[in-house]
N, C-alpha and C positions, 0 to 999 in steps of 0.2 A: 504493499500499498504505498504511496507516494506522499499522500497529503491526509493525514486523520481528521475526522471532524473534531471539534473541540470539546470532547465529552469525556466523562470519567471512564475508567474501565468497568466499573459496574454498570454504568448507563449503557456502554456499549454491549456489554454481555446481555443486558435485557432487552435491548432492541434487535441484537442477533437472534435471540430466542423467538421474537416475533417476526424473523425475517424482513424486518425494517431497513437493515443496511446493504449497500451495495457499493460498486465502484464504478466511476464514469470511464468513459474511454481513455483519459488520461491519467488514471489510476488514482484518483481522488475519490477518497471515501464520500458518500452521498446517503440520502435518506430515498429509499427505494422511490422511482418514478420523479424525483426532483432533481434541479441542477444542482451545482454545488452552491449557488447563491442563494436559491430557494431554500436549500437544507441549512444553511447558516443562519439565514433570517429566521425561520421558524424556530431553530434550537435558541436565539436569542430571545424572540418574541416568548416562547414558553417559559424560560427563566426569569424575564422581567415582568411577566404579569400572571403566574401560576400562585396557587396560594393565597393567602389573604391579601386583599387589593391593598398595594402602597400607592400605586398611581394607575389611575385608568387609563387603560389603552384607549387611542381613537377610535371611532367607528369605522374609519378606512382600514386601520390596522386589524381590527376585529375580523372585517369581512375578508381582508386579504388573507389572514390566518386560518379562517374557515375554508376558503377556497383551496389554498396549498394543503391543508390537512386532508381535505377530500380528494385531492389530486394523488397525495401519498397513499392513502389509505385504498382507494381503487388499484393503484399499480401494485401495491403490496399484496391485496387479496387475490387479484388475476395472476401475480407470479407465484404466490404460494398454491392456487389452483393448477397451474401449470405442472409446478414440482409434484404435487400429490397425485394427479389424475394420468400423468407423463403423456398430456395432450400438448402438441406443439401449436400455438396459437400465431397467427401472423398479424 
């Protein structure tokens, strides 16, 4: 792996267990289905706004986070389905 995401080993292990990590064509670690930029943005957003609200995210950032999470989850579930079924989807 050329450029790991800025997450702890425990977080990496948990994400790997949920098939949430991948490598892009340049060898950068990413969240499945996302670009490196989207992956880093979502990780920062989750760190900044998870848990008790210190500062509320803007409406635009909440909408962006929702769209990126949906993109990631759809890609993750499709990849997992391909792995478990052995079906190659085009």
